[in-house]
matplotlib code that plots the C-alpha trace (Angstrom):
import matplotlib.pyplot as plt

x = [-40.8, -40.1, -42.9, -40.5, -38.1, -41.1, -41.9, -38.3, -38.1, -41.4, -40.2, -36.9, -38.6, -41.2, -38.5, -36.1, -38.7, -37.0, -36.7, -33.2, -32.0, -33.5, -31.9, -28.5, -28.7, -29.4, -27.0, -29.6, -31.0, -33.9, -35.9, -35.6, -36.8, -39.7, -40.7, -40.7, -43.1, -45.3, -45.4, -46.4, -49.1, -50.4, -50.4, -52.3, -54.6, -54.1, -52.0, -49.3, -47.2, -48.1, -45.3, -44.7, -41.7, -40.5, -41.4, -43.0, -45.9, -47.8, -51.5, -53.6, -53.2, -49.5, -49.3, -51.2, -49.0, -45.8, -46.6, -47.4, -44.5, -42.0, -43.4, -43.2, -39.6, -38.6, -40.0, -38.4, -35.0, -35.6, -36.4, -33.3, -31.2, -32.6, -32.0, -28.5, -27.6, -29.1, -27.1, -23.9, -24.4, -25.6, -29.3, -32.4, -33.1, -30.5, -31.8, -29.1, -29.0, -26.2, -25.6, -26.7, -23.4, -21.2, -23.7, -23.7, -19.9, -18.8, -21.7, -23.9, -20.9, -20.0, -23.5, -23.5, -20.3, -21.7, -24.8, -22.9, -20.9, -24.0, -26.9, -29.3, -29.3, -31.4, -30.8, -32.7, -30.4, -31.8, -29.7, -30.5, -28.6, -31.3, -30.3, -32.6, -33.8, -32.5, -34.9, -38.1, -37.4, -36.1, -32.6, -29.9, -27.0, -26.5, -23.3, -22.6, -19.8, -18.5, -18.4, -21.0, -23.5, -25.9, -24.8, -27.7, -26.2, -22.9, -20.5, -17.8, -15.2, -14.6, -12.1, -10.9, -12.7, -10.7, -12.5, -11.2, -12.4, -12.7, -13.6, -13.5, -10.7, -13.3, -14.6, -11.1, -10.3, -13.2, -13.1, -9.6, -8.3, -9.0, -5.8, -7.1, -10.3, -11.5, -11.4, -14.3, -16.7, -15.9, -16.8, -19.9, -19.9, -22.2, -23.9, -24.9, -28.4, -29.2, -28.6, -25.7, -22.1, -21.9, -24.7, -22.2, -19.9, -16.8, -14.1, -10.7, -7.5, -6.1, -3.6, -3.5, -7.3, -10.2, -12.6, -16.2, -16.4, -19.9, -20.2, -22.7, -23.7, -26.5, -27.0, -27.9, -28.9, -29.4, -28.3, -24.5, -24.5, -26.3, -23.8, -21.0, -22.5, -22.8, -19.1, -18.1, -20.2, -18.2, -21.0, -18.8, -16.6, -17.6, -16.4, -16.4, -15.1, -11.9, -13.5, -16.1, -13.8, -10.6, -11.2, -12.0, -8.8, -6.8, -8.3, -8.1, -11.9, -11.6, -8.7, -8.3, -7.8, -6.8, -5.1, -2.8, -5.9, -7.5, -8.9, -8.0, -9.9, -13.2, -14.6, -16.8, -18.9, -21.2, -24.0, -25.7, -28.3, -26.3, -23.0, -24.2, -26.4, -25.7, -27.3, -24.6, -25.7, -25.0, -21.7, -20.6, -21.5, -19.7, -16.7, -16.7, -16.8, -14.0, -11.7, -12.5, -12.1, -8.9, -7.0, -5.3, -5.4, -9.2, -9.4, -6.7, -8.8, -12.3, -14.5, -16.2, -18.7, -16.9, -17.2]
y = [62.3, 58.7, 57.2, 54.9, 57.8, 59.7, 56.7, 56.3, 60.0, 59.8, 56.7, 58.4, 61.6, 59.8, 57.5, 60.3, 62.8, 65.6, 66.8, 68.1, 64.8, 62.8, 65.2, 64.9, 61.1, 61.2, 64.1, 66.6, 69.9, 69.9, 71.9, 69.0, 66.6, 68.8, 69.0, 65.2, 64.9, 67.6, 65.8, 62.6, 64.3, 66.1, 62.8, 61.0, 63.9, 63.6, 65.2, 62.9, 65.1, 67.8, 70.3, 72.7, 74.8, 72.1, 68.8, 66.6, 64.3, 61.8, 62.1, 59.0, 58.5, 59.1, 56.3, 53.9, 54.8, 54.4, 50.9, 49.9, 51.9, 50.1, 46.8, 47.6, 48.9, 45.9, 43.5, 45.4, 45.1, 41.4, 40.9, 42.9, 40.7, 37.5, 38.6, 39.9, 36.6, 34.6, 36.4, 35.4, 31.9, 31.0, 30.1, 30.0, 28.6, 28.9, 28.8, 27.9, 27.4, 25.8, 24.4, 20.8, 19.0, 21.4, 21.4, 17.6, 17.4, 20.6, 22.0, 19.1, 17.2, 20.2, 20.6, 17.7, 19.0, 22.6, 21.5, 19.6, 22.8, 24.9, 22.8, 25.7, 26.1, 24.3, 24.2, 24.0, 23.3, 23.8, 22.0, 23.4, 24.8, 27.5, 30.9, 31.6, 35.0, 35.5, 38.2, 36.9, 33.3, 34.3, 32.6, 33.7, 32.6, 31.2, 29.6, 30.6, 29.7, 31.9, 35.6, 37.6, 39.6, 40.4, 43.8, 44.1, 41.4, 41.0, 38.4, 37.0, 35.1, 31.7, 30.1, 30.1, 28.0, 26.6, 25.2, 22.7, 21.1, 17.4, 14.3, 10.6, 8.6, 6.8, 10.1, 11.3, 8.0, 8.4, 12.1, 13.2, 16.0, 19.7, 21.6, 25.2, 26.9, 27.1, 23.3, 23.2, 24.0, 20.5, 18.7, 17.7, 20.1, 19.3, 22.5, 23.3, 24.8, 28.2, 30.4, 31.5, 32.0, 29.1, 30.6, 33.2, 30.6, 28.7, 31.1, 30.5, 32.6, 33.2, 35.8, 37.4, 37.9, 35.9, 34.8, 33.5, 30.5, 29.7, 25.9, 23.5, 20.0, 17.4, 17.5, 20.3, 19.9, 22.2, 19.4, 19.3, 15.7, 14.5, 16.5, 14.8, 11.3, 12.1, 13.1, 9.9, 8.0, 9.5, 11.8, 14.8, 17.5, 19.4, 22.5, 21.6, 22.8, 21.1, 20.2, 18.1, 16.1, 15.9, 12.3, 11.3, 12.9, 11.0, 7.6, 8.4, 8.2, 11.7, 13.7, 17.4, 19.2, 22.7, 23.2, 25.9, 28.0, 27.8, 31.1, 32.5, 31.0, 32.6, 32.3, 30.4, 32.9, 33.1, 35.5, 37.5, 40.2, 42.4, 42.5, 44.5, 43.1, 39.6, 36.9, 35.0, 31.7, 33.1, 34.5, 31.3, 29.2, 31.6, 31.5, 27.7, 27.8, 30.3, 28.3, 25.0, 26.1, 28.1, 24.8, 23.6, 20.1, 20.2, 20.3, 17.7, 14.9, 13.4, 14.8, 12.2, 13.2, 14.3, 11.8]
z = [-29.3, -28.6, -26.4, -24.6, -23.8, -22.3, -20.2, -19.1, -18.2, -16.2, -14.3, -13.5, -12.3, -10.2, -8.7, -7.8, -6.9, -8.9, -12.4, -11.8, -10.4, -13.3, -15.8, -14.1, -14.3, -18.0, -18.7, -20.1, -19.0, -16.6, -19.1, -21.6, -18.9, -18.2, -21.8, -22.0, -19.0, -20.5, -23.8, -22.1, -20.2, -23.3, -25.3, -22.5, -21.7, -18.0, -15.2, -13.9, -11.6, -9.2, -8.9, -6.0, -5.1, -2.7, -4.1, -6.9, -6.1, -8.3, -9.1, -8.8, -12.6, -12.2, -9.5, -11.8, -14.8, -12.8, -11.9, -15.5, -16.9, -14.6, -15.7, -19.4, -19.1, -17.0, -19.6, -22.4, -20.7, -20.2, -23.9, -24.9, -22.6, -24.0, -27.6, -26.8, -25.0, -27.8, -30.5, -28.7, -30.1, -33.6, -33.5, -35.7, -39.1, -42.0, -45.6, -48.1, -51.9, -53.9, -57.3, -57.3, -58.0, -56.0, -53.1, -52.9, -52.8, -51.0, -49.0, -47.7, -46.2, -44.0, -42.5, -40.0, -38.3, -38.5, -36.6, -34.0, -33.3, -33.4, -32.0, -31.9, -35.7, -38.2, -41.9, -45.2, -48.2, -51.6, -54.3, -57.7, -60.7, -61.0, -59.7, -56.8, -55.8, -52.3, -51.3, -52.9, -51.8, -48.4, -48.6, -46.2, -48.5, -51.9, -53.3, -56.9, -59.2, -62.0, -62.7, -60.7, -62.7, -59.8, -58.4, -55.9, -53.6, -51.7, -53.1, -50.8, -52.7, -51.0, -53.5, -57.0, -59.6, -62.5, -65.5, -68.0, -71.2, -70.8, -72.8, -72.4, -74.1, -76.2, -77.6, -78.5, -80.1, -82.4, -83.2, -82.3, -80.1, -80.8, -81.2, -81.0, -79.8, -83.5, -83.7, -81.2, -84.1, -85.5, -82.2, -80.3, -77.3, -74.4, -73.2, -69.7, -69.9, -71.3, -68.3, -66.2, -67.2, -69.7, -71.8, -72.9, -74.3, -73.2, -72.0, -73.4, -73.6, -77.0, -78.2, -74.8, -74.7, -73.2, -75.9, -75.4, -77.8, -78.9, -79.1, -80.6, -79.8, -79.8, -76.0, -73.6, -70.0, -67.0, -64.6, -64.2, -63.0, -66.2, -68.3, -66.3, -67.0, -70.8, -70.9, -69.2, -71.7, -74.6, -75.9, -76.4, -75.0, -71.8, -70.1, -66.4, -63.1, -61.9, -58.6, -60.5, -62.7, -60.6, -59.6, -63.2, -64.4, -61.8, -62.9, -66.6, -67.1, -68.5, -70.0, -70.6, -73.9, -74.9, -71.5, -72.9, -73.7, -70.3, -69.1, -65.7, -62.8, -61.8, -58.3, -55.9, -54.0, -51.0, -52.0, -49.3, -49.4, -47.0, -45.1, -42.1, -39.4, -40.6, -38.3, -36.4, -37.9, -41.4, -40.5, -38.8, -41.9, -44.3, -42.0, -42.1, -45.9, -46.1, -43.7, -45.4, -49.0, -48.2, -47.6, -50.8, -49.5, -49.3, -53.1, -53.7, -52.2, -52.5, -49.7, -47.6, -45.0, -41.8, -39.0]

ax = plt.figure().add_subplot(projection="3d")
ax.plot(x, y, z, "-o")
ax.set_aspect("equal")
plt.show()
């Protein structure tokens, strides 16, 4: 039997002076209330109430326990009130992880405004293309791009992510344009590390099916920004997210190839360890990402830091 329930029942009986009155207040049978008091007395090994046919009275030990029990229950109620009131507003420390390039452009710029709106929140943002372990490393939320393989976590889709194959004009002037996915075997393809979605190959649609094309090249890097720089320098072809190269395509620093073979968009996800009992700071941040990324105009423009 719950120890706090026994204390609550004892305080109710002692305050009302009647088992029946305390039972009616809680909506249970008097016999049940009596069993709770008996269980409390048995657990403590002392007599708390003296029962007669006309009235209940407290023993000396019962008097002492009543004072302490009232204090304990009062303090518990105060703690619950503070916690409940605190949860009405986002508060506490928020630990986030995001891919380095995406995080710099599309997560970090949102945080100053988020903290102005929620001043009781503090944030740690880890920018890394490594897939962190949310549970082991105690992250509240991780942003991931691509198809999700990790079924033990909850994935909330924030936006579509379209990938394109790009090259610099100087590279194409020297080596020509590929005209089909099979032509990639004749090109220097810059690879993004050896983990995550790209390790399976570049996904292209051909003959009504999505193919994973294994590519080869002289350069491989786990840092997307380095891969981006190599592509701009004319080192080879790269399969990159449109959000990363959009500005380069507008200015002509990069151009796309094999557009007619582009695979369907995958996703940008917020990864959580659970959906229930989500701290309000986490929910507020995920809601911000969803509302921001849902706007088509957001992706059409470069994203300066909000003022």
